[in-house]
C-alpha positions as CSV (number, residue, x, y, z in Angstrom):
1,X,134.8,80.0,109.9
2,X,131.2,81.1,109.5
3,X,130.0,83.6,112.1
4,X,126.6,83.5,113.6
5,X,124.3,86.1,112.2
6,X,123.0,88.8,114.5
7,X,119.3,88.9,114.6
8,X,118.7,92.6,114.1
9,X,116.0,94.7,112.6
10,X,114.4,93.2,109.5
11,X,113.5,95.1,106.3
12,X,109.8,95.4,105.7
13,X,107.3,97.3,103.6
14,X,103.9,98.4,104.8
15,X,101.5,98.9,101.9
16,X,98.5,101.1,102.2
17,X,95.2,101.3,100.3
18,X,95.8,103.9,97.6
19,X,99.2,102.4,96.6
20,X,101.6,104.1,99.0
21,X,104.3,101.9,100.5
22,X,106.5,102.7,103.5
23,X,109.9,100.9,103.7
24,X,111.0,100.4,107.3
25,X,113.4,98.4,109.4
26,X,111.9,96.9,112.6
27,X,112.6,94.1,115.1
28,X,110.7,90.9,115.3
29,X,108.9,92.2,118.5
30,X,107.9,95.4,116.7
31,X,106.5,93.3,113.8
32,X,104.6,91.1,116.3
33,X,103.2,94.2,118.0
34,X,102.1,95.7,114.6
35,X,100.4,92.5,113.6
36,X,98.5,92.4,116.9
37,X,97.5,96.0,116.4
38,X,96.2,95.1,112.9
39,X,94.2,92.2,114.4
40,X,92.6,94.8,116.7
41,X,91.3,96.7,113.7
42,X,91.2,100.5,113.5
43,X,93.0,103.5,115.0
44,X,96.6,104.6,114.9
45,X,99.7,102.6,115.8
46,X,103.0,104.2,116.6
47,X,106.0,102.2,115.3
48,X,109.5,103.0,116.4
49,X,111.8,102.3,113.5
50,X,115.6,102.8,112.9
51,X,114.6,106.0,111.0
52,X,112.3,107.4,113.7
53,X,108.7,107.1,114.7
54,X,106.1,106.1,112.1
55,X,102.4,106.5,112.9
56,X,100.3,104.1,110.9
57,X,96.5,104.3,110.3
58,X,95.6,100.7,110.8
59,X,92.4,101.0,108.8
60,X,94.5,101.9,105.7
61,X,97.1,99.0,105.8
62,X,96.7,96.7,102.9
63,X,99.8,94.4,103.4
64,X,103.1,93.9,105.2
65,X,106.0,92.4,103.2
66,X,109.0,91.2,105.1
67,X,112.3,90.7,103.2
68,X,113.2,87.0,102.9
69,X,117.0,87.5,103.1
70,X,119.5,90.2,104.0
71,X,120.5,92.3,101.1
72,X,124.3,92.4,100.8
73,X,126.7,94.4,98.6
74,X,130.2,93.2,98.0
75,X,131.8,90.0,99.1
76,X,130.7,87.6,101.8
77,X,132.7,85.0,103.7
78,X,129.8,82.5,103.6
């Protein structure tokens, strides 16, 4: 029997001008909040991730990439 997937934090990458990339896990709400902050323009945005707090300079963000599917290792019952 297939089990319903929990909707937990998603894997994402935040790319910055200059080429640096920060890999993070965040909830859908945190992603929405980050995108709203980016629409606002400049300044700093504090992002709570599973690994701790990340302060992002919004003026330096070049892209956000969200993983399309969960990465799994091993066997699955799907």
